[in-house]
N, CA, C, O and the ligand as a Tripos MOL2 file, in Angstrom:
@<TRIPOS>MOLECULE
protein
  237   235    60     0     0
PROTEIN
NO_CHARGES

@<TRIPOS>ATOM
      1 N          56.8060   96.4960    8.7820 N.3       1 MET1
      2 CA         56.1970   97.4080    9.6920 C.3       1 MET1
      3 C          57.1280   98.4490   10.1460 C.2       1 MET1
      4 O          58.3300   98.1820   10.1500 O.2       1 MET1
      5 N          56.6910   99.6770   10.5540 N.am      2 GLY2
      6 CA         57.4900  100.7680   11.0180 C.3       2 GLY2
      7 C          56.6180  101.6660   11.9320 C.2       2 GLY2
      8 O          55.4730  101.3450   12.2500 O.2       2 GLY2
      9 N          57.2010  102.7690   12.3230 N.am      3 LYS3
     10 CA         56.6420  103.6540   13.1840 C.3       3 LYS3
     11 C          56.1300  104.7840   12.3050 C.2       3 LYS3
     12 O          56.7810  105.2380   11.3640 O.2       3 LYS3
     13 N          54.9370  105.2080   12.6630 N.am      4 CYS4
     14 CA         54.2430  106.3670   11.8770 C.3       4 CYS4
     15 C          55.2060  107.6520   12.0490 C.2       4 CYS4
     16 O          55.7370  107.8970   13.1320 O.2       4 CYS4
     17 N          55.3750  108.3820   11.0060 N.am      5 VAL5
     18 CA         56.2510  109.5480   11.0910 C.3       5 VAL5
     19 C          55.7470  110.7030   12.0580 C.2       5 VAL5
     20 O          56.5110  111.4730   12.6410 O.2       5 VAL5
     21 N          54.4220  110.7230   12.1500 N.am      6 ASN6
     22 CA         53.7690  111.6300   12.9960 C.3       6 ASN6
     23 C          53.5170  111.1000   14.4430 C.2       6 ASN6
     24 O          53.4720  111.8490   15.4190 O.2       6 ASN6
     25 N          53.3460  109.6700   14.5030 N.am      7 HIS7
     26 CA         52.9350  109.0480   15.7050 C.3       7 HIS7
     27 C          53.9590  107.9090   16.1160 C.2       7 HIS7
     28 O          53.6930  106.7460   15.8130 O.2       7 HIS7
     29 N          54.9530  108.1720   16.6980 N.am      8 PRO8
     30 CA         56.1250  107.2920   16.9300 C.3       8 PRO8
     31 C          55.6530  106.0000   17.7850 C.2       8 PRO8
     32 O          56.3280  104.9740   17.8680 O.2       8 PRO8
     33 N          54.5100  106.1770   18.3540 N.am      9 ASP9
     34 CA         53.9380  105.0810   19.2120 C.3       9 ASP9
     35 C          53.1280  104.1730   18.3770 C.2       9 ASP9
     36 O          52.6680  103.1740   18.9300 O.2       9 ASP9
     37 N          52.8880  104.3720   17.1390 N.am     10 ARG10
     38 CA         52.0510  103.5010   16.2670 C.3      10 ARG10
     39 C          52.8010  102.7910   15.2190 C.2      10 ARG10
     40 O          53.5770  103.3950   14.4780 O.2      10 ARG10
     41 N          52.5730  101.4050   15.1290 N.am     11 ASP11
     42 CA         53.1550  100.6630   14.1020 C.3      11 ASP11
     43 C          52.2540  100.7170   12.9180 C.2      11 ASP11
     44 O          51.0440  100.8150   13.1250 O.2      11 ASP11
     45 N          52.6940  100.6660   11.7420 N.am     12 THR12
     46 CA         51.9890  100.7560   10.4850 C.3      12 THR12
     47 C          52.6640  100.0480    9.3000 C.2      12 THR12
     48 O          53.8770  100.2180    9.1720 O.2      12 THR12
     49 N          52.0590   99.3290    8.4840 N.am     13 PRO13
     50 CA         52.6050   98.7300    7.2210 C.3      13 PRO13
     51 C          52.6850   99.6840    6.0480 C.2      13 PRO13
     52 O          53.2310   99.3020    5.0130 O.2      13 PRO13
     53 N          52.2020  100.8360    6.1400 N.am     14 PHE14
     54 CA         52.2120  101.7210    5.0180 C.3      14 PHE14
     55 C          53.4160  102.6160    4.9970 C.2      14 PHE14
     56 O          53.6630  103.3900    5.9220 O.2      14 PHE14
     57 N          54.1550  102.4960    3.9310 N.am     15 ILE15
     58 CA         55.2900  103.2890    3.7800 C.3      15 ILE15
     59 C          55.3360  104.0630    2.4750 C.2      15 ILE15
     60 O          54.9910  103.5270    1.4210 O.2      15 ILE15
     61 N          55.7510  105.3000    2.5340 N.am     16 CYS16
     62 CA         56.0080  106.1150    1.3840 C.3      16 CYS16
     63 C          57.3220  105.7250    0.8210 C.2      16 CYS16
     64 O          58.3460  105.9890    1.4520 O.2      16 CYS16
     65 N          57.3660  105.1090   -0.3320 N.am     17 MET17
     66 CA         58.7000  104.6900   -0.8470 C.3      17 MET17
     67 C          59.6510  105.7760   -1.2410 C.2      17 MET17
     68 O          60.8720  105.6920   -1.1110 O.2      17 MET17
     69 N          58.9610  106.8690   -1.7640 N.am     18 LYS18
     70 CA         59.7160  108.0870   -2.2640 C.3      18 LYS18
     71 C          60.2960  108.7370   -0.9800 C.2      18 LYS18
     72 O          61.4990  108.9880   -1.0490 O.2      18 LYS18
     73 N          59.7340  109.0230    0.0560 N.am     19 HIS19
     74 CA         60.2820  109.7160    1.1870 C.3      19 HIS19
     75 C          60.7610  108.7800    2.1810 C.2      19 HIS19
     76 O          61.4910  109.1420    3.1040 O.2      19 HIS19
     77 N          60.3530  107.5210    2.0120 N.am     20 GLU20
     78 CA         60.8370  106.4990    3.0440 C.3      20 GLU20
     79 C          60.4020  106.8440    4.5120 C.2      20 GLU20
     80 O          61.1980  106.8340    5.4520 O.2      20 GLU20
     81 N          59.0780  107.1490    4.6270 N.am     21 VAL21
     82 CA         58.4980  107.4550    5.8310 C.3      21 VAL21
     83 C          57.2490  106.5020    6.0070 C.2      21 VAL21
     84 O          56.5340  106.2650    5.0340 O.2      21 VAL21
     85 N          57.0150  106.0110    7.1230 N.am     22 TYR22
     86 CA         55.7170  105.3190    7.4840 C.3      22 TYR22
     87 C          54.6720  106.2330    7.8690 C.2      22 TYR22
     88 O          54.8710  107.3050    8.4420 O.2      22 TYR22
     89 N          53.4000  105.7060    7.4890 N.am     23 MET23
     90 CA         52.2470  106.5500    7.8200 C.3      23 MET23
     91 C          51.2460  105.7200    8.3800 C.2      23 MET23
     92 O          50.9690  104.6530    7.8300 O.2      23 MET23
     93 N          50.6250  106.1220    9.4980 N.am     24 CYS24
     94 CA         49.5040  105.2270   10.0630 C.3      24 CYS24
     95 C          48.1980  105.5940    9.2360 C.2      24 CYS24
     96 O          48.1670  106.4250    8.3280 O.2      24 CYS24
     97 N          47.1020  104.8270    9.7030 N.am     25 GLY25
     98 CA         45.8760  104.9740    8.9080 C.3      25 GLY25
     99 C          45.3130  106.4490    8.9910 C.2      25 GLY25
    100 O          44.6330  106.9220    8.0800 O.2      25 GLY25
    101 N          45.6250  107.1210   10.0970 N.am     26 GLU26
    102 CA         45.1260  108.5270   10.2420 C.3      26 GLU26
    103 C          46.0070  109.4750    9.4130 C.2      26 GLU26
    104 O          45.5260  110.5070    8.9440 O.2      26 GLU26
    105 N          47.2500  109.1450    9.2350 N.am     27 CYS27
    106 CA         48.0940  110.1570    8.4000 C.3      27 CYS27
    107 C          48.2850  109.8190    6.9190 C.2      27 CYS27
    108 O          49.0030  110.5360    6.2210 O.2      27 CYS27
    109 N          47.7040  108.8180    6.4550 N.am     28 LEU28
    110 CA         47.8560  108.3140    5.0800 C.3      28 LEU28
    111 C          47.4550  109.4720    4.1920 C.2      28 LEU28
    112 O          46.2920  109.8580    4.0760 O.2      28 LEU28
    113 N          48.5740  110.0360    3.5280 N.am     29 LYS29
    114 CA         48.3830  111.0770    2.4980 C.3      29 LYS29
    115 C          49.6940  111.2740    1.7370 C.2      29 LYS29
    116 O          50.7860  111.4010    2.2910 O.2      29 LYS29
    117 N          49.4930  111.2880    0.4610 N.am     30 CYS30
    118 CA         50.6120  111.4260   -0.4330 C.3      30 CYS30
    119 C          51.1920  112.8840   -0.1950 C.2      30 CYS30
    120 O          50.4600  113.8730   -0.2070 O.2      30 CYS30
    121 N          52.5710  112.9450    0.0250 N.am     31 ARG31
    122 CA         53.1790  114.2010    0.3500 C.3      31 ARG31
    123 C          53.3530  115.1340   -0.9190 C.2      31 ARG31
    124 O          53.3400  116.3600   -0.8090 O.2      31 ARG31
    125 N          53.4980  114.5520   -1.9990 N.am     32 ASP32
    126 CA         53.6800  115.4010   -3.1970 C.3      32 ASP32
    127 C          52.6970  114.9140   -4.2970 C.2      32 ASP32
    128 O          53.1340  114.4190   -5.3350 O.2      32 ASP32
    129 N          51.3950  115.0550   -4.0680 N.am     33 PRO33
    130 CA         50.4010  114.6380   -5.1480 C.3      33 PRO33
    131 C          50.4800  115.3280   -6.4040 C.2      33 PRO33
    132 O          49.9110  114.8670   -7.3940 O.2      33 PRO33
    133 N          51.1480  116.4110   -6.4440 N.am     34 GLU34
    134 CA         51.1970  117.2250   -7.7310 C.3      34 GLU34
    135 C          52.3150  116.8080   -8.5410 C.2      34 GLU34
    136 O          52.2460  117.0180   -9.7520 O.2      34 GLU34
    137 N          53.3590  116.2340   -8.0430 N.am     35 ILE35
    138 CA         54.5180  115.8340   -8.8830 C.3      35 ILE35
    139 C          54.6920  114.4500   -9.1340 C.2      35 ILE35
    140 O          54.1160  113.6290   -8.4200 O.2      35 ILE35
    141 N          55.4960  114.0680  -10.1660 N.am     36 TYR36
    142 CA         55.6150  112.7200  -10.6440 C.3      36 TYR36
    143 C          56.3370  111.7920   -9.4980 C.2      36 TYR36
    144 O          57.3090  112.1750   -8.8470 O.2      36 TYR36
    145 N          55.7470  110.5880   -9.3630 N.am     37 CYS37
    146 CA         56.3860  109.6560   -8.3930 C.3      37 CYS37
    147 C          56.4580  108.3220   -9.0670 C.2      37 CYS37
    148 O          55.4410  107.8120   -9.5370 O.2      37 CYS37
    149 N          57.7190  107.6970   -9.1350 N.am     38 LYS38
    150 CA         57.7730  106.4730   -9.8260 C.3      38 LYS38
    151 C          57.1350  105.2930   -9.1150 C.2      38 LYS38
    152 O          56.8180  104.2550   -9.6950 O.2      38 LYS38
    153 N          56.9620  105.5350   -7.7630 N.am     39 PHE39
    154 CA         56.4000  104.5000   -7.0880 C.3      39 PHE39
    155 C          54.7880  104.4600   -7.0580 C.2      39 PHE39
    156 O          54.1440  103.5260   -6.5820 O.2      39 PHE39
    157 N          54.3070  105.4690   -7.5650 N.am     40 ARG40
    158 CA         52.7430  105.7350   -7.4410 C.3      40 ARG40
    159 C          51.7880  104.5920   -7.8570 C.2      40 ARG40
    160 O          50.7480  104.3480   -7.2460 O.2      40 ARG40
    161 N          52.2350  103.8800   -8.9880 N.am     41 SER41
    162 CA         51.4200  102.8650   -9.4180 C.3      41 SER41
    163 C          51.2580  101.7030   -8.4810 C.2      41 SER41
    164 O          50.2820  100.9550   -8.5330 O.2      41 SER41
    165 N          52.2900  101.5650   -7.5820 N.am     42 ALA42
    166 CA         52.2010  100.4440   -6.6120 C.3      42 ALA42
    167 C          52.0790  101.0180   -5.2960 C.2      42 ALA42
    168 O          52.4330  100.3070   -4.3560 O.2      42 ALA42
    169 N          51.6370  102.1920   -5.0540 N.am     43 CYS43
    170 CA         51.5620  102.8720   -3.7960 C.3      43 CYS43
    171 C          50.3680  102.7350   -2.9590 C.2      43 CYS43
    172 O          49.3860  103.3740   -3.3380 O.2      43 CYS43
    173 N          50.2520  102.0200   -1.8800 N.am     44 PRO44
    174 CA         48.9190  101.9470   -1.1490 C.3      44 PRO44
    175 C          48.4950  103.2600   -0.5580 C.2      44 PRO44
    176 O          47.2990  103.5200   -0.4300 O.2      44 PRO44
    177 N          49.5170  104.1660   -0.1650 N.am     45 ILE45
    178 CA         49.1720  105.3700    0.3920 C.3      45 ILE45
    179 C          48.4680  106.2720   -0.6190 C.2      45 ILE45
    180 O          47.4920  106.9350   -0.2680 O.2      45 ILE45
    181 N          48.9740  106.3150   -1.9510 N.am     46 TRP46
    182 CA         48.3970  107.0460   -2.9770 C.3      46 TRP46
    183 C          46.9120  106.5020   -3.2660 C.2      46 TRP46
    184 O          45.9820  107.2630   -3.5340 O.2      46 TRP46
    185 N          46.8020  105.2400   -3.1930 N.am     47 PHE47
    186 CA         45.3830  104.5650   -3.5090 C.3      47 PHE47
    187 C          44.5180  105.0400   -2.3890 C.2      47 PHE47
    188 O          43.4550  105.5500   -2.7410 O.2      47 PHE47
    189 N          44.7520  104.9770   -1.1650 N.am     48 ILE48
    190 CA         43.9910  105.3930   -0.1020 C.3      48 ILE48
    191 C          43.6970  106.8870   -0.0100 C.2      48 ILE48
    192 O          42.6300  107.3200    0.4260 O.2      48 ILE48
    193 N          44.6800  107.6380   -0.4360 N.am     49 HIS49
    194 CA         44.6330  109.0750   -0.6050 C.3      49 HIS49
    195 C          43.5380  109.4410   -1.6010 C.2      49 HIS49
    196 O          42.6800  110.2960   -1.3840 O.2      49 HIS49
    197 N          43.6360  108.7690   -2.6310 N.am     50 LYS50
    198 CA         42.6050  109.1420   -3.7580 C.3      50 LYS50
    199 C          41.3010  108.5990   -3.2560 C.2      50 LYS50
    200 O          40.3150  109.3010   -3.4780 O.2      50 LYS50
    201 N          41.1350  107.5110   -2.6420 N.am     51 GLN51
    202 CA         39.8350  107.1830   -2.1020 C.3      51 GLN51
    203 C          39.2420  108.0790   -1.1990 C.2      51 GLN51
    204 O          38.0540  108.3970   -1.2670 O.2      51 GLN51
    205 N          40.0760  108.5220   -0.3040 N.am     52 LYS52
    206 CA         39.6350  109.5620    0.7070 C.3      52 LYS52
    207 C          39.1250  110.7710    0.0630 C.2      52 LYS52
    208 O          38.0850  111.2970    0.4580 O.2      52 LYS52
    209 N          39.8010  111.2300   -0.8980 N.am     53 LYS53
    210 CA         39.4670  112.4820   -1.5870 C.3      53 LYS53
    211 C          38.1090  112.2750   -2.2460 C.2      53 LYS53
    212 O          37.2760  113.1800   -2.1870 O.2      53 LYS53
    213 N          37.8490  111.1550   -2.8560 N.am     54 ARG54
    214 CA         36.6080  110.8560   -3.5950 C.3      54 ARG54
    215 C          35.3790  110.9260   -2.4880 C.2      54 ARG54
    216 O          34.3130  111.5150   -2.6710 O.2      54 ARG54
    217 N          35.7390  110.2380   -1.3670 N.am     55 GLU55
    218 CA         34.7320  110.2230   -0.1760 C.3      55 GLU55
    219 C          34.3960  111.6790    0.1870 C.2      55 GLU55
    220 O          33.2250  112.0000    0.3940 O.2      55 GLU55
    221 N          35.3850  112.5510    0.2660 N.am     56 GLU56
    222 CA         35.2100  113.9660    0.6730 C.3      56 GLU56
    223 C          34.3800  114.6650   -0.2760 C.2      56 GLU56
    224 O          33.5480  115.4830    0.1170 O.2      56 GLU56
    225 N          34.5480  114.3990   -1.5150 N.am     57 LYS57
    226 CA         33.7700  115.0370   -2.5610 C.3      57 LYS57
    227 C          32.3210  114.4970   -2.5240 C.2      57 LYS57
    228 O          31.3680  115.2430   -2.7480 O.2      57 LYS57
    229 N          32.1910  113.3020   -2.2610 N.am     58 ALA58
    230 CA         30.7690  112.7300   -2.1830 C.3      58 ALA58
    231 C          30.0080  113.1050   -1.0330 C.2      58 ALA58
    232 O          28.7960  113.3150   -1.0800 O.2      58 ALA58
    233 N          30.7800  113.2020    0.1120 N.am     59 GLY59
    234 CA         30.0050  113.5240    1.2350 C.3      59 GLY59
    235 C          30.3040  114.9190    1.7830 C.2      59 GLY59
    236 O          29.6980  115.3380    2.7690 O.2      59 GLY59
    237 ZN         50.1270  108.7390   12.2340 Zn       60 ZN60
@<TRIPOS>BOND
     1     1     2 1
     2     2     3 1
     3     3     4 2
     4     3     5 am
     5     5     6 1
     6     6     7 1
     7     7     8 2
     8     7     9 am
     9     9    10 1
    10    10    11 1
    11    11    12 2
    12    11    13 am
    13    13    14 1
    14    14    15 1
    15    15    16 2
    16    15    17 am
    17    17    18 1
    18    18    19 1
    19    19    20 2
    20    19    21 am
    21    21    22 1
    22    22    23 1
    23    23    24 2
    24    23    25 am
    25    25    26 1
    26    26    27 1
    27    27    28 2
    28    27    29 am
    29    29    30 1
    30    30    31 1
    31    31    32 2
    32    31    33 am
    33    33    34 1
    34    34    35 1
    35    35    36 2
    36    35    37 am
    37    37    38 1
    38    38    39 1
    39    39    40 2
    40    39    41 am
    41    41    42 1
    42    42    43 1
    43    43    44 2
    44    43    45 am
    45    45    46 1
    46    46    47 1
    47    47    48 2
    48    47    49 am
    49    49    50 1
    50    50    51 1
    51    51    52 2
    52    51    53 am
    53    53    54 1
    54    54    55 1
    55    55    56 2
    56    55    57 am
    57    57    58 1
    58    58    59 1
    59    59    60 2
    60    59    61 am
    61    61    62 1
    62    62    63 1
    63    63    64 2
    64    63    65 am
    65    65    66 1
    66    66    67 1
    67    67    68 2
    68    67    69 am
    69    69    70 1
    70    70    71 1
    71    71    72 2
    72    71    73 am
    73    73    74 1
    74    74    75 1
    75    75    76 2
    76    75    77 am
    77    77    78 1
    78    78    79 1
    79    79    80 2
    80    79    81 am
    81    81    82 1
    82    82    83 1
    83    83    84 2
    84    83    85 am
    85    85    86 1
    86    86    87 1
    87    87    88 2
    88    87    89 am
    89    89    90 1
    90    90    91 1
    91    91    92 2
    92    91    93 am
    93    93    94 1
    94    94    95 1
    95    95    96 2
    96    95    97 am
    97    97    98 1
    98    98    99 1
    99    99   100 2
   100    99   101 am
   101   101   102 1
   102   102   103 1
   103   103   104 2
   104   103   105 am
   105   105   106 1
   106   106   107 1
   107   107   108 2
   108   107   109 am
   109   109   110 1
   110   110   111 1
   111   111   112 2
   112   111   113 am
   113   113   114 1
   114   114   115 1
   115   115   116 2
   116   115   117 am
   117   117   118 1
   118   118   119 1
   119   119   120 2
   120   119   121 am
   121   121   122 1
   122   122   123 1
   123   123   124 2
   124   123   125 am
   125   125   126 1
   126   126   127 1
   127   127   128 2
   128   127   129 am
   129   129   130 1
   130   130   131 1
   131   131   132 2
   132   131   133 am
   133   133   134 1
   134   134   135 1
   135   135   136 2
   136   135   137 am
   137   137   138 1
   138   138   139 1
   139   139   140 2
   140   139   141 am
   141   141   142 1
   142   142   143 1
   143   143   144 2
   144   143   145 am
   145   145   146 1
   146   146   147 1
   147   147   148 2
   148   147   149 am
   149   149   150 1
   150   150   151 1
   151   151   152 2
   152   151   153 am
   153   153   154 1
   154   154   155 1
   155   155   156 2
   156   155   157 am
   157   157   158 1
   158   158   159 1
   159   159   160 2
   160   159   161 am
   161   161   162 1
   162   162   163 1
   163   163   164 2
   164   163   165 am
   165   165   166 1
   166   166   167 1
   167   167   168 2
   168   167   169 am
   169   169   170 1
   170   170   171 1
   171   171   172 2
   172   171   173 am
   173   173   174 1
   174   174   175 1
   175   175   176 2
   176   175   177 am
   177   177   178 1
   178   178   179 1
   179   179   180 2
   180   179   181 am
   181   181   182 1
   182   182   183 1
   183   183   184 2
   184   183   185 am
   185   185   186 1
   186   186   187 1
   187   187   188 2
   188   187   189 am
   189   189   190 1
   190   190   191 1
   191   191   192 2
   192   191   193 am
   193   193   194 1
   194   194   195 1
   195   195   196 2
   196   195   197 am
   197   197   198 1
   198   198   199 1
   199   199   200 2
   200   199   201 am
   201   201   202 1
   202   202   203 1
   203   203   204 2
   204   203   205 am
   205   205   206 1
   206   206   207 1
   207   207   208 2
   208   207   209 am
   209   209   210 1
   210   210   211 1
   211   211   212 2
   212   211   213 am
   213   213   214 1
   214   214   215 1
   215   215   216 2
   216   215   217 am
   217   217   218 1
   218   218   219 1
   219   219   220 2
   220   219   221 am
   221   221   222 1
   222   222   223 1
   223   223   224 2
   224   223   225 am
   225   225   226 1
   226   226   227 1
   227   227   228 2
   228   227   229 am
   229   229   230 1
   230   230   231 1
   231   231   232 2
   232   231   233 am
   233   233   234 1
   234   234   235 1
   235   235   236 2
@<TRIPOS>SUBSTRUCTURE
     1 MET1         2 RESIDUE 1 A MET
     2 GLY2         6 RESIDUE 1 A GLY
     3 LYS3        10 RESIDUE 1 A LYS
     4 CYS4        14 RESIDUE 1 A CYS
     5 VAL5        18 RESIDUE 1 A VAL
     6 ASN6        22 RESIDUE 1 A ASN
     7 HIS7        26 RESIDUE 1 A HIS
     8 PRO8        30 RESIDUE 1 A PRO
     9 ASP9        34 RESIDUE 1 A ASP
    10 ARG10       38 RESIDUE 1 A ARG
    11 ASP11       42 RESIDUE 1 A ASP
    12 THR12       46 RESIDUE 1 A THR
    13 PRO13       50 RESIDUE 1 A PRO
    14 PHE14       54 RESIDUE 1 A PHE
    15 ILE15       58 RESIDUE 1 A ILE
    16 CYS16       62 RESIDUE 1 A CYS
    17 MET17       66 RESIDUE 1 A MET
    18 LYS18       70 RESIDUE 1 A LYS
    19 HIS19       74 RESIDUE 1 A HIS
    20 GLU20       78 RESIDUE 1 A GLU
    21 VAL21       82 RESIDUE 1 A VAL
    22 TYR22       86 RESIDUE 1 A TYR
    23 MET23       90 RESIDUE 1 A MET
    24 CYS24       94 RESIDUE 1 A CYS
    25 GLY25       98 RESIDUE 1 A GLY
    26 GLU26      102 RESIDUE 1 A GLU
    27 CYS27      106 RESIDUE 1 A CYS
    28 LEU28      110 RESIDUE 1 A LEU
    29 LYS29      114 RESIDUE 1 A LYS
    30 CYS30      118 RESIDUE 1 A CYS
    31 ARG31      122 RESIDUE 1 A ARG
    32 ASP32      126 RESIDUE 1 A ASP
    33 PRO33      130 RESIDUE 1 A PRO
    34 GLU34      134 RESIDUE 1 A GLU
    35 ILE35      138 RESIDUE 1 A ILE
    36 TYR36      142 RESIDUE 1 A TYR
    37 CYS37      146 RESIDUE 1 A CYS
    38 LYS38      150 RESIDUE 1 A LYS
    39 PHE39      154 RESIDUE 1 A PHE
    40 ARG40      158 RESIDUE 1 A ARG
    41 SER41      162 RESIDUE 1 A SER
    42 ALA42      166 RESIDUE 1 A ALA
    43 CYS43      170 RESIDUE 1 A CYS
    44 PRO44      174 RESIDUE 1 A PRO
    45 ILE45      178 RESIDUE 1 A ILE
    46 TRP46      182 RESIDUE 1 A TRP
    47 PHE47      186 RESIDUE 1 A PHE
    48 ILE48      190 RESIDUE 1 A ILE
    49 HIS49      194 RESIDUE 1 A HIS
    50 LYS50      198 RESIDUE 1 A LYS
    51 GLN51      202 RESIDUE 1 A GLN
    52 LYS52      206 RESIDUE 1 A LYS
    53 LYS53      210 RESIDUE 1 A LYS
    54 ARG54      214 RESIDUE 1 A ARG
    55 GLU55      218 RESIDUE 1 A GLU
    56 GLU56      222 RESIDUE 1 A GLU
    57 LYS57      226 RESIDUE 1 A LYS
    58 ALA58      230 RESIDUE 1 A ALA
    59 GLY59      234 RESIDUE 1 A GLY
    60 ZN60       237 GROUP 0 **** ****
């Protein structure tokens, strides 16, 4: 667990392994979606980021 990079008062289990920053549920977003990331295949942030995008398109 760590503190969200944008919300220092919030604890979150989600960490960007590439940038080594934590992100809370509200902030979950890949910082460099366009470029290669070796952590991506195991990245929960990327997974949720993709899911959110799909929902935006649908709704
Ligand atoms: Zn946050």
